[in-house]
C-alpha positions in Angstrom: -2.1 -0.7 -4.1 -0.6 -0.2 -7.6 -0.6 3.5 -8.5 -0.8 4.7 -4.9 3.0 4.5 -4.3 5.2 7.6 -4.1 8.9 7.4 -4.6 11.5 9.4 -2.7 12.8 10.7 -6.0 9.3 12.1 -6.8 9.1 13.7 -3.4 12.5 15.3 -3.8 11.6 16.6 -7.2 8.3 18.0 -6.0 9.9 19.6 -2.9 12.4 21.3 -5.2 9.6 22.8 -7.3 7.2 24.1 -4.7 6.6 25.2 -1.1 3.3 24.9 0.6 1.7 27.7 2.6 -1.8 26.7 3.7 -4.7 24.2 3.3 -8.3 25.1 3.9 -10.2 21.8 4.1 -14.0 21.8 4.1 -15.6 18.4 4.9 -19.3 17.5 4.8 -19.8 14.3 6.8 -23.5 14.1 6.3 -23.6 12.8 2.7 -24.2 9.1 3.5 -22.4 6.0 4.8 -19.9 5.5 1.9 -18.5 8.9 0.9 -18.1 12.4 2.3 -17.6 15.7 0.4 -14.1 17.2 0.6 -13.3 20.6 -0.8 -9.6 21.6 -0.4 -8.1 25.0 -1.1 -4.3 24.9 -1.2 -2.0 27.9 -1.5 1.6 27.3 -2.5 4.6 28.8 -4.4 6.3 27.1 -7.3 8.8 27.4 -10.0 7.0 29.3 -12.7 6.0 27.2 -15.7 6.7 23.9 -13.9 4.2 21.0 -13.6 3.7 18.6 -10.7 0.8 16.6 -9.1 -1.1 16.7 -5.8 -2.2 13.5 -4.1 -6.0 12.7 -3.8 -7.5 9.2 -3.5 -11.0 9.9 -4.5 -14.2 8.2 -5.7 -15.3 11.2 -7.8 -13.6 14.5 -8.6 -16.2 17.2 -9.2 -14.0 20.1 -10.0 -10.4 21.2 -10.1 -9.6 24.9 -10.3 -6.0 26.1 -10.6 -5.4 29.8 -10.3 -9.0 30.5 -11.4 -8.9 28.2 -14.4 -11.0 25.0 -14.4 -9.2 21.8 -15.3 -11.1 18.8 -16.6 -11.2 16.2 -13.8 -11.4 13.4 -16.4 -8.1 14.6 -17.9 -6.1 15.5 -14.8 -7.3 13.0 -12.2 -6.8 9.2 -12.1 -8.4 8.8 -8.7 -5.0 8.8 -6.9 -3.2 11.9 -8.3 -4.3 15.2 -9.8 -1.9 16.6 -12.4 -1.1 20.4 -12.1 0.3 21.9 -15.3 1.8 25.3 -15.9 2.2 26.5 -12.4 2.7 30.2 -11.5 5.0 31.6 -8.8 2.0 32.0 -6.5 -0.8 29.4 -6.8 -4.2 28.6 -5.5 -5.7 25.2 -6.1 -9.2 24.1 -5.3 -10.2 20.4 -5.4 -13.8 19.4 -4.9 -14.3 15.7 -4.6 -16.2 12.8 -3.0 -13.9 10.6 -0.9 -14.5 7.2 0.6 -14.8 6.2 4.3 -12.7 3.1 5.0 -13.1 0.2 7.4 -9.3 -0.5 7.2 -8.0 1.9 9.7 -6.5 4.1 7.0 -7.8 7.6 6.0 -11.1 8.4 7.5 -12.3 5.3 9.2 -16.0 4.8 9.8 -17.3 2.5 12.5 -20.9 1.7 13.5 -21.2 0.6 17.2 -23.3 -2.6 17.4 -24.5 -1.6 20.8 -26.4 1.5 19.8 -25.9 1.9 16.0 -24.1 5.2 16.5 -21.4 6.2 13.9 -17.9 7.0 15.0 -15.2 8.5 12.7 -11.5 9.0 13.1 -8.6 9.7 10.8 -5.3 7.8 10.6 -2.9 9.3 8.1 0.6 7.9 8.8 2.2 7.2 6.4 0.4 8.3 3.2 -3.3 8.6 4.0 -4.3 12.2 4.6 -4.8 12.0 0.8 -7.8 9.8 1.5 -9.5 12.8 3.2 -8.3 15.8 1.3 -6.1 16.8 -1.6 -2.6 17.2 -0.3 1.1 17.2 -1.2 1.6 14.0 0.8 5.2 14.1 2.1 6.5 15.2 5.5 8.8 18.1 4.3 6.0 20.1 2.7 4.7 21.6 5.9 1.8 24.1 5.9 -1.0 25.5 8.1 -4.3 23.6 8.1 -7.7 25.0 8.6 -10.6 22.5 8.9 -14.3 23.2 8.5 -16.5 20.3 9.3 -20.3 19.8 8.9 -21.7 16.9 10.9 -24.7 15.9 13.1 -25.1 18.6 15.7 -24.9 16.2 18.7 -21.5 14.9 17.7 -18.2 15.9 19.2 -15.8 17.1 16.5 -12.1 17.2 17.3 -9.1 18.3 15.3 -5.6 19.7 15.9 -6.8 23.1 17.0 -9.2 23.7 19.9 -12.8 22.8 19.1 -14.8 25.9 18.3 -18.5 26.5 19.1 -20.5 25.0 16.2 -22.9 27.0 14.1 -26.2 25.1 13.8 -27.6 25.1 10.3 -30.6 23.0 10.9 -31.4 22.7 14.6 -31.6 19.1 15.7 -29.9 18.0 12.5 -26.5 19.4 11.4 -23.9 21.9 12.6 -20.6 23.3 11.3 -17.4 23.6 13.2 -14.7 26.0 11.8 -11.3 25.4 13.5 -8.5 27.9 13.8 -5.5 27.3 11.6 -2.8 25.0 12.9 0.8 25.9 13.2 3.0 24.7 10.3 2.9 20.9 10.5 3.1 17.9 8.3 0.0 16.5 6.7 0.3 13.1 8.3 -0.2 14.5 11.9 -3.4 16.4 11.0 -6.6 14.8 12.4 -10.4 14.7 12.4 -12.3 12.7 15.0 -16.0 12.9 15.0 -19.0 11.2 16.5 -21.0 11.0 19.7 -17.9 10.5 21.8 -18.2 11.0 25.6 -15.6 13.5 26.8 -14.1 14.2 30.2 -12.1 17.4 30.5 -9.3 18.9 32.6 -6.4 21.3 32.1 -2.9 21.9 33.1 -0.5 24.9 33.2 2.4 24.8 30.7 5.9 25.9 31.5 5.3 29.2 29.8 2.2 29.9 31.9 -0.5 28.9 29.3 -3.5 26.9 30.4 -3.6 23.8 28.2 -7.1 22.2 27.9 -7.1 18.4 28.2 -9.7 16.0 26.9 -10.1 12.2 27.1 -12.7 10.7 24.7 -14.3 7.3 24.3 -17.4 5.8 22.7 -20.6 6.1 24.7 -20.9 2.3 25.1 -17.4 2.1 26.6 -17.3 5.4 28.6 -18.2 3.7 31.9 -14.8 1.9 31.7 -12.8 5.1 30.9 -10.5 5.9 33.8 -9.9 9.5 32.6 -8.5 10.8 36.0 -5.6 8.3 35.7 -5.0 9.3 32.1 -4.9 13.0 33.1 -2.5 12.2 36.0 0.0 10.4 33.7 -0.4 13.2 31.1 0.5 15.9 33.7 3.5 13.9 34.9 4.6 13.6 31.2 4.1 17.3 30.5 6.3 18.3 33.4 9.0 15.8 32.5 9.2 16.7 28.8 8.9 20.5 29.2 12.0 20.3 31.5 14.0 17.9 29.3 13.3 19.5 26.0 13.6 23.0 27.5 10.7 24.0 25.3 7.0 24.5 26.3 4.3 22.3 24.8 4.0 23.6 21.2 0.3 23.3 20.6 -2.9 24.9 22.0 -4.6 21.9 23.6 -4.1 18.2 24.2 -6.9 15.7 23.5 -6.5 11.9 23.8 -9.1 9.9 21.9 -9.7 6.1 22.3 -11.1 5.0 19.0 -12.5 1.7 17.6 -10.7 -0.7 15.2 -7.4 1.1 15.4 -4.4 -0.6 13.6 -1.7 0.4 16.0 -1.2 1.3 19.6 -1.6 5.0 19.1 -0.9 7.9 16.7 0.7 11.2 17.5 -1.6 13.6 15.7 -0.7 17.1 16.9 -2.8 17.9 19.9 -5.3 15.1 19.1 -3.7 11.8 19.8 -5.7 8.6 18.9 -5.3 5.4 20.9 -6.5 1.8 20.4 -9.6 1.0 22.4 -7.9 -2.0 23.9 -6.5 0.6 26.4 -10.1 1.1 27.7 -10.2 -1.8 30.2 -13.7 -3.3 30.3 -12.3 -6.5 31.9 -9.2 -7.3 34.0 -5.9 -6.9 32.2 -2.4 -7.8 33.2 -0.2 -5.3 34.9 2.0 -5.6 31.8 -0.8 -4.1 29.7 -1.5 -1.4 32.3 2.1 -0.4 32.2 2.2 -0.5 28.5 -0.7 1.9 28.3 1.4 4.4 30.4 4.4 4.0 28.1 2.2 4.5 25.1 0.6 7.6 26.5 4.1 9.1 27.2 5.4 7.8 23.8 2.8 9.9 22.0 3.3 12.9 24.2 7.0 12.8 23.5 6.2 13.0 19.8 4.6 16.5 20.3 8.1 17.8 20.3 10.1 15.1 18.6 8.2 14.3 15.4 5.5 16.9 15.4 7.3 20.1 16.3 10.5 18.9 14.5 9.8 16.4 11.8 12.0 14.2 9.6 12.5 15.3 6.0 11.8 11.9 4.5 10.8 8.5 5.9 14.4 7.1 6.0 14.6 9.1 9.3 11.4 7.6 10.6 13.5 6.3 13.4 14.2 9.9 14.5 10.5 9.9 15.5 9.9 6.4 16.8 13.2 5.4 18.4 13.4 8.6 20.2 9.8 8.5 21.5 10.3 4.9 22.6 13.5 5.8 24.5 12.0 9.0 26.0 8.7 7.3 27.0 10.6 4.6 28.9 12.8 7.2 30.6 9.7 9.2 31.6 7.8 6.2 32.8 10.7 5.1 35.0 11.5 8.6 36.4 8.1 10.4 36.4 5.5 7.7 37.2 4.9 4.9 39.7 6.2 2.3 37.1 9.8 2.5 38.3 10.9 -0.8 36.6 10.1 0.5 33.1 13.7 -0.4 32.0 13.1 -4.0 33.0 9.9 -4.0 30.9 12.0 -2.5 28.1 14.6 -5.2 28.3 11.9 -8.0 28.5 9.7 -6.8 25.6 11.3 -4.1 23.4 14.8 -5.6 23.3 13.4 -9.0 22.6 11.5 -7.6 19.7 14.6 -5.8 18.4 16.8 -8.8 18.6 14.2 -10.9 16.8 13.7 -8.4 14.0 17.5 -7.8 13.7 18.1 -11.4 12.9 15.6 -11.7 10.1 16.8 -11.7 6.5 14.9 -8.4 6.1 16.8 -6.6 8.8 18.0 -3.1 7.8 20.0 -0.3 9.3 18.2 2.0 11.8 18.6 4.7 9.2 16.9 2.6 6.5 16.9 3.0 2.8 13.4 4.2 2.0 12.8 4.4 -1.8 9.1 4.7 -1.7 6.0 4.6 0.5 5.7 0.8 0.3 9.2 0.6 1.8 8.3 2.7 4.8 5.0 0.8 5.4 6.9 -2.4 6.2 9.5 -0.5 8.3 7.3 0.2 11.3 9.2 -2.7 12.9 11.4 -3.7 15.7 14.4 -1.9 14.2 12.7 1.4 13.8 11.2 1.3 17.3 13.0 -1.0 19.7 16.5 -1.3 18.3 16.7 2.4 17.7 15.6 3.1 21.2 18.1 0.5 22.5 20.9 2.2 20.6 19.9 5.6 21.9 20.2 4.1 25.4 23.7 2.9 24.5 24.5 6.4 23.2 23.4 8.0 26.4 25.7 5.6 28.3 28.5 6.7 26.1 28.1 10.5 26.0 26.3 11.0 29.3 22.6 11.6 30.2 23.0 15.4 30.8 25.0 15.9 27.6 22.5 13.9 25.6 19.5 15.8 26.8 21.2 19.2 26.3 21.9 18.2 22.7 18.3 17.2 22.2 17.0 20.4 23.7 19.3 22.4 21.4 18.0 20.4 18.4 14.3 21.0 19.3 14.8 24.7 19.8 16.9 25.2 16.7 14.6 23.3 14.3 11.2 24.1 15.7 8.4 23.7 13.1 11.0 22.6 10.6 12.2 19.4 9.0 15.5 17.6 9.7 17.8 14.8 8.9 20.1 12.6 11.0 23.1 14.9 10.8 21.1 17.8 12.3 20.7 15.8 15.6 24.2 14.5 15.6 25.6 18.0 15.2 23.9 19.1 18.4 24.9 16.0 20.3 28.5 16.4 19.2 28.5 20.0 20.5 27.1 19.1 23.9 29.1 15.9 24.4 32.4 16.8 22.8 32.5 13.5 21.0 32.8 12.9 17.3 29.8 10.8 16.4 30.7 10.1 12.8 32.0 6.6 13.3 29.4 5.9 16.0 26.7 6.7 13.5 28.2 4.6 10.8 28.6 1.6 13.0 25.3 1.8 14.9 22.8 3.6 12.7 24.0 2.8 9.2 24.7 -0.9 9.5 22.4 -3.8 10.4 22.7 -6.8 12.6 23.2 -7.6 16.3 26.4 -8.7 18.0 26.9 -11.4 20.5 29.0 -11.0 23.6 30.5 -13.8 25.6 32.8 -13.9 28.7 36.1 -15.7 28.5 37.2 -16.4 32.0 40.2 -18.3 33.4 40.7 -19.1 37.1 43.4 -20.8 39.1 43.0 -23.7 41.5 41.9 -21.2 44.3 39.1 -19.8 42.1 40.9 -16.5 41.5 40.4 -15.0 38.1 43.7 -15.0 36.1 42.2 -13.7 32.8 38.9 -12.1 31.9 38.0 -10.9 28.4 34.8 -10.1 26.5 34.5 -11.8 23.1 32.4 -10.1 20.4 31.1 -11.8 17.3 28.8 -10.9 14.5 26.6 -12.8 12.0 28.3 -13.8 8.8 25.9 -11.7 6.7 26.3 -8.6 9.0 29.9 -8.7 10.1 30.2 -5.3 11.8 32.0 -5.3 15.1 30.9 -2.3 17.2 31.9 -0.4 20.3 29.8 -1.1 23.4 29.6 0.8 26.6 28.5 -1.8 29.2 28.7 -3.0 32.7 29.8 -6.4 34.1 28.1 -7.6 37.3 29.4 -10.1 39.8 26.6 -11.9 41.6 26.9 -14.3 44.6 24.5 -16.3 46.6 23.8 -14.8 50.0 20.9 -15.6 52.3 19.2 -17.5 49.6 19.4 -14.5 47.3 21.6 -14.0 44.2 22.9 -10.5 44.8 25.3 -8.3 42.9 28.3 -7.4 45.0 30.6 -5.9 42.3 30.2 -4.0 39.1 32.6 -2.5 36.6 31.6 -0.3 33.6 33.9 -0.2 30.5 34.1 0.3 26.8 34.2 -3.0 24.8 35.5 -2.9 21.2 36.9 -5.4 18.8 36.6 -9.2 18.8 38.3 -9.4 22.2 38.5 -6.9 25.0 40.6 -7.6 28.0 39.2 -6.6 31.4 42.3 -6.3 33.6 40.5 -4.8 36.6 38.7 -8.2 37.1 42.0 -10.2 37.2 42.8 -11.1 40.8 39.2 -11.1 42.0 37.5 -14.2 43.2 35.3 -15.8 40.6 31.7 -15.1 41.5 28.7 -17.5 41.3 27.3 -15.6 38.3 29.0 -13.3 35.8 26.5 -11.1 34.0 27.6 -9.2 30.9 25.7 -6.0 30.0 24.5 -5.6 33.6 22.0 -2.8 33.8 21.3 -3.4 30.1 23.2 -0.4 28.7 24.4 -2.1 25.5 22.5 -3.5 22.5 23.8 -7.0 22.1 22.9 -10.6 22.7 24.8 -11.9 25.7 25.8 -15.4 26.6 26.6 -16.8 30.1 29.6 -19.0 30.7 28.9 -22.6 31.5 29.4 -22.1 35.3 27.2 -19.0 35.4 24.5 -20.7 33.3 24.3 -23.6 35.8 23.9 -21.1 38.7 21.3 -19.1 36.7 19.2 -22.2 36.0 19.3 -23.2 39.7 18.9 -19.7 41.2 17.2 -17.6 38.5 14.2 -17.0 40.7 16.3 -15.7 43.5 18.2 -13.0 41.5 17.4 -9.9 43.5 17.3 -7.4 40.6 14.3 -7.6 38.3 16.4 -6.1 35.5 19.2 -8.7 36.0 16.6 -11.5 36.0 15.2 -10.1 32.7 18.7 -10.2 31.2 19.2 -13.8 32.2 15.7 -14.8 30.9 16.6 -13.0 27.6 20.0 -14.7 27.3 18.4 -18.1 27.8 15.7 -17.3 25.2 18.3 -16.1 22.7 20.3 -19.2 23.0 17.1 -21.3 22.4 16.1 -19.3 19.4 19.6 -19.6 18.0 19.5 -23.4 18.4 22.4 -23.3 20.8 20.4 -24.9 23.6 17.5 -27.4 23.5 13.9 -26.2 23.5 12.9 -28.6 26.2 15.6 -27.2 28.5 14.1 -23.7 28.1 10.7 -25.1 28.9 12.1 -26.7 32.1 13.8 -23.4 33.0 10.6 -21.4 32.7 8.4 -23.9 34.5 11.0 -24.1 37.3 11.4 -20.4 37.9 8.4 -18.4 36.7 6.4 -18.9 39.9 8.3 -16.2 41.8 8.8 -13.7 39.0 7.5 -10.3 40.1 7.5 -8.3 36.9 4.3 -8.6 34.8 5.9 -7.9 31.5 8.6 -10.4 32.1 6.0 -13.1 33.0 4.0 -12.2 29.9 7.0 -12.3 27.6 8.6 -15.4 29.0 5.3 -17.4 28.9 4.8 -16.3 25.3 8.2 -17.7 24.5 7.3 -20.9 26.4 4.2 -21.4 24.2 6.3 -20.8 21.0 9.0 -23.2 22.2 6.5 -25.9 23.1 4.5 -25.7 19.9 7.2 -25.0 17.3 10.8 -25.3 18.7 10.6 -28.7 20.3 11.3 -31.8 18.2 8.0 -33.0 16.6 8.0 -36.4 18.3 8.3 -34.7 21.7 5.9 -31.9 21.1 2.6 -33.4 22.3 4.2 -34.5 25.6 5.9 -31.1 26.1 2.7 -29.2 25.5 0.9 -31.5 28.0 3.7 -31.1 30.6 3.7 -27.3 30.2 0.0 -27.0 30.4 -0.2 -29.2 33.5 2.5 -27.1 35.2 0.8 -23.8 34.4 -2.4 -25.1 35.8 -0.6 -26.0 39.1 1.1 -22.6 39.1 -2.4 -21.0 38.8 -3.7 -23.1 41.6 -0.8 -22.2 43.9 -0.5 -18.5 42.9 -1.6 -15.8 45.3 -5.4 -15.2 44.9 -6.2 -12.3 42.7 -2.6 -11.8 41.7 -1.3 -10.8 38.3 0.7 -14.1 38.2 -2.5 -16.2 38.8 -4.3 -14.3 36.0 -1.4 -14.9 33.6 -1.0 -18.5 34.5 -4.7 -19.2 33.8 -4.5 -17.4 30.4 -1.5 -19.3 29.2 -2.8 -22.6 30.5 -5.9 -22.1 28.4 -3.7 -21.3 25.4 -1.9 -24.6 25.8 -4.6 -26.9 27.1 -4.9 -30.0 24.9 -5.7 -33.1 26.9 -9.2 -34.2 28.0 -8.3 -33.4 31.6 -6.9 -29.9 30.8 -9.8 -29.0 28.6 -12.2 -30.2 31.4 -10.5 -27.8 33.7 -10.9 -25.0 31.2 -14.6 -25.9 30.8 -15.1 -25.9 34.6 -13.6 -22.4 34.8 -15.7 -21.3 31.9 -19.0 -22.5 33.4 -18.1 -21.7 37.0 -18.1 -25.2 38.4 -14.5 -24.6 39.4 -13.6 -21.2 40.9 -10.1 -19.9 41.8 -10.1 -17.5 44.7 -9.6 -14.0 43.5 -10.1 -14.8 39.8 -13.1 -13.2 38.2 -14.2 -14.9 35.0 -15.2 -11.6 33.4 -16.3 -10.9 29.8 -12.9 -11.0 28.1 -11.6 -14.0 30.1 -14.9 -15.8 29.3 -14.0 -15.4 25.6 -10.4 -16.6 26.1 -11.6 -19.7 27.8 -14.2 -20.3 25.1 -11.6 -19.9 22.4 -9.5 -22.5 24.1 -12.5 -24.9 24.2 -13.2 -24.3 20.6 -9.6 -24.9 19.6 -9.6 -28.1 21.6 -12.8 -29.4 20.0 -14.9 -29.0 23.1 -17.2 -26.2 21.8 -18.3 -24.9 18.5 -20.4 -22.4 16.6 -23.5 -22.7 18.8 -21.5 -21.8 21.9 -19.8 -18.9 20.0 -23.1 -17.5 18.9 -24.6 -17.8 22.4 -21.6 -15.9 23.9 -21.8 -13.2 21.2 -25.5 -12.7 21.8 -24.6 -12.0 25.5 -21.8 -9.6 24.4 -22.8 -8.1 21.1 -20.2 -5.4 21.2 -17.3 -4.6 19.0 -15.0 -6.6 21.2 -17.4 -9.4 21.3 -17.6 -9.5 17.5 -13.9 -9.6 17.3 -13.7 -12.4 19.9 -16.4 -14.4 18.0 -14.4 -14.1 14.8 -11.3 -15.3 16.7 -13.2 -18.3 18.1 -14.8 -19.2 14.8 -11.5 -19.2 13.0 -10.1 -21.5 15.7 -12.5 -24.4 14.9 -10.1 -27.3 14.5 -11.4 -28.9 11.4 -10.2 -28.6 7.8 -13.6 -27.1 6.9 -13.3 -24.6 9.7 -9.9 -23.4 8.6 -11.0 -23.3 5.0 -14.0 -21.1 6.0 -11.7 -18.7 7.9 -9.4 -18.5 5.0 -12.2 -17.8 2.5 -13.7 -15.1 4.8 -10.5 -13.0 4.3 -9.4 -14.0 0.8 -12.6 -14.5 -1.2 -14.3 -11.4 0.1 -13.2 -7.9 1.0 -15.8 -6.7 3.4 -14.4 -7.5 6.9 -13.1 -4.5 8.8 -9.5 -4.4 9.9 -10.2 -5.6 13.5 -12.1 -8.6 12.3 -9.3 -9.4 9.9 -6.8 -9.4 12.7 -9.0 -11.5 15.0 -9.7 -14.0 12.3 -5.9 -14.4 11.7 -5.3 -15.1 15.4 -7.9 -17.8 15.4 -6.7 -19.3 12.2 -3.2 -19.8 13.7 -4.7 -22.0 16.6 -3.9 -25.7 15.9 -0.8 -27.7 15.2 -2.4 -30.6 13.3 -0.9 -30.5 9.7 -4.1 -31.8 8.3 -5.8 -28.6 9.2 -3.4 -26.4 7.2 -1.7 -28.5 4.5 -4.6 -28.2 2.0 -4.5 -24.4 2.2 -0.8 -24.0 1.5 -1.2 -23.8 -2.3 -4.2 -21.5 -2.0 -2.3 -19.2 0.2 0.5 -18.6 -2.3 -1.9 -18.3 -5.2 -3.7 -15.5 -3.3 -0.6 -13.4 -2.4 -0.3 -11.3 -5.6 -4.1 -10.6 -5.9 -4.2 -9.6 -2.2 -1.4 -7.2 -2.7 -2.8 -5.7 -5.8 -6.4 -5.3 -4.6 -6.3 -4.5 -0.9 -5.0 -1.6 1.1 -1.7 -2.0 2.8 -3.1 -2.5 6.2 -5.5 -5.2 5.1 -3.1 -7.0 2.7 -0.4 -7.2 5.4 -2.8 -8.5 8.0 -4.2 -11.1 5.7 -0.8 -12.2 4.5 0.6 -12.6 8.0 -2.6 -13.8 9.6 -3.1 -16.7 7.1 0.5 -17.9 6.8 0.2 -21.4 8.3 3.2 -20.9 10.6 1.8 -23.5 13.0 2.9 -26.2 10.5 6.6 -25.3 11.1 7.7 -28.1 8.8 9.9 -28.7 5.7 6.9 -28.9 3.4 5.9 -25.3 4.3 9.5 -24.2 4.0 9.8 -25.6 0.5 6.5 -24.1 -0.7 7.5 -20.7 0.6 10.9 -20.9 -1.0 9.3 -22.0 -4.3 7.1 -18.9 -4.3 10.1 -16.6 -3.6 12.1 -18.3 -6.4 9.4 -17.9 -9.0 10.4 -15.0 -11.3 6.8 -13.9 -11.5 7.1 -12.8 -7.8 10.3 -10.8 -8.0 8.9 -7.3 -8.7 7.2 -6.5 -5.4 9.8 -5.9 -2.7 7.4 -5.0 0.2 5.3 -8.1 -0.4 8.4 -10.3 -0.7 9.6 -8.9 2.6 6.5 -10.2 4.4 7.0 -13.6 2.8 10.7 -13.7 3.6 10.0 -12.9 7.3 7.5 -15.7 7.5 10.0 -18.1 5.9 12.6 -17.0 8.4 10.3 -18.1 11.3 10.0 -21.5 9.8 13.8 -21.8 9.2 14.4 -20.9 12.9 11.8 -23.4 14.1 13.4 -26.2 12.0 16.8 -25.4 13.3 15.5 -25.4 16.9 13.7 -28.7 16.3 16.9 -30.2 15.1 18.8 -29.0 18.1 16.1 -30.2 20.5 16.3 -33.7 18.9 20.1 -33.9 19.2 
């Protein structure tokens, strides 16, 4: 990565010198499997006589022509930047180059389908990777119009931001050329090219301004049978109607395509009018309701970006949260109010807030409005702060200023700044106008400081059970001591007819370290007091001792799914913070999860159960805890309603924990069909999950992996085979998995991720201990020689977190303390975050043992 960075200072200097008008990009995608020809014509104005550079990551630069004068490529290009001397007031630049396809999910990604050997391409440019496809001033505030001309095999579909034109066939049966209309003024990172023999299903809708908007849903030919396009179109129409009303602005582009593409690094990407999604959202096998709901949220997240991010774009990446937090908040709101997934805020509490709290307690936490000095800074900031905490804080802001006032301010912001670039104050100005509130202090406390507060109730009652004093206590971490204002609700819950039901609620502002709540004095103490009822505030909450006892006994009977989620979250936070014992959390989960109705809550809590049993329980109790948890999950699977989401999840998590001979025998019987659970189909993906469990348990090996891959030689099958191979529980198996990512650089991004998942399976220190020195020796070479996406995946995937012991902690700290490792902040952040996980595990183990 050295040389590919761009600093904020450089971007500001360049933006002061020039303004971009247009790009004309001509791509030839028929030149072979490694490179493609890219010819870019850029028109821009500049300060006369100034010099600057344009970004272009190239293999070969054939020609550079600036204002009609040829520049020597060997002199002006270093393969990453092209120097532009002696600019005029009006400039035209032409760059003719060969650029490389990638298999990393960055730039123009090239994938060959193992099913039919067809080639599929897609672009992924956020943050700094449009420069891998064409010469560009790679920063979000230099907006321009973009015209793409693409030559490709004539039977391909070619998609960009503008509607796809009729191709002109040069050689019938061979190649054709597509010339797209210019885009509106947009940032380079949301431009897109997707090309290949994709199968497309089409529909349309009518926008609020009367335009007919063409819709498309695309998938690979070998996956198209599983593509439920009608459902995608239905959610899209619901989202369009919701957003056009809320933003008070019609959809800003000419068409809307949604493309499900292979080996994608993220969930999706908001390219203007041409959104790309991970193929894991094409369901070839059964998935949990949690995943089905998450797909809807993702669809609506990317659609929200068409206005907030694409139409109006942050000036620099320190305001990335303006894109992502807002889209996360709006997509949850839209899911809850415009689709059948009415409990979307419960899902948000269970998954997004859990992510935010975890991220906000890492040493690498940062303000929502982060300090972004360069591109490497922003790469590591696609995190739980930028997405989940930011969205949580926006929910808090809505509770404070009012939903109608908030949306009126957002609509004014979108209309005022359409096709422009903005900073935080631009949004706050509009929200202050519509709400009548001064947001200066709110912004300072919530957006410009890091850390999460903890809220606890302080309750005194008399002999008759009447409350004589009620206060909310607020505390902050020592390193992040900010005390913040919170708009929240307090719920009183009582047991009635075997249900724990809310029968009183008060909403108030909490501020300072102690906030008295006089309106609760004189009321009878309820069975359960729940701070932050309805989840308005962003804060960890604790239950008082009496409420905690009631919650443990009656958690399953809490009527509200959102309230249950909050109690689950409180119990988990206390476990992570080593305030309560890990084994107590395991018992809480196993005693109450059977009747949980919300799929995401089940998925989240069972994931927390696995982490607790494998890393947070005292080492001398770990084997027994894992055995107990797996046995309980197997019984839960047997007792669950046939075909239910709960049954499916209990089986999956049982397989993840299975360790004893009897447990692995049950996994084997499920896998081979000698034991069948009513309603449970052992389909392709579940077959792989069960096989991975058998491999990790030493009950299957490479021969079984190869046989399963032969039956499923698809992209998903190859990824599952890599996962399974890396799970082989021998030192030789782990060493081979390690070497496959460190010693060679040929694996595509999806195989890298899958190998990392398999590598993490196993808790025997003998599997990982020999690799610890090799891991730290590899870090700097990995960072220097791999792209960001690959380096980060390898560094996180191969960190032997399963050890969770003092030896791993000491080795990690020693690397961080070495002066030779001080100069790479983004790399250090990855290592620091992994160390924080070990520190938390050690603290939890100590508490569990006490």
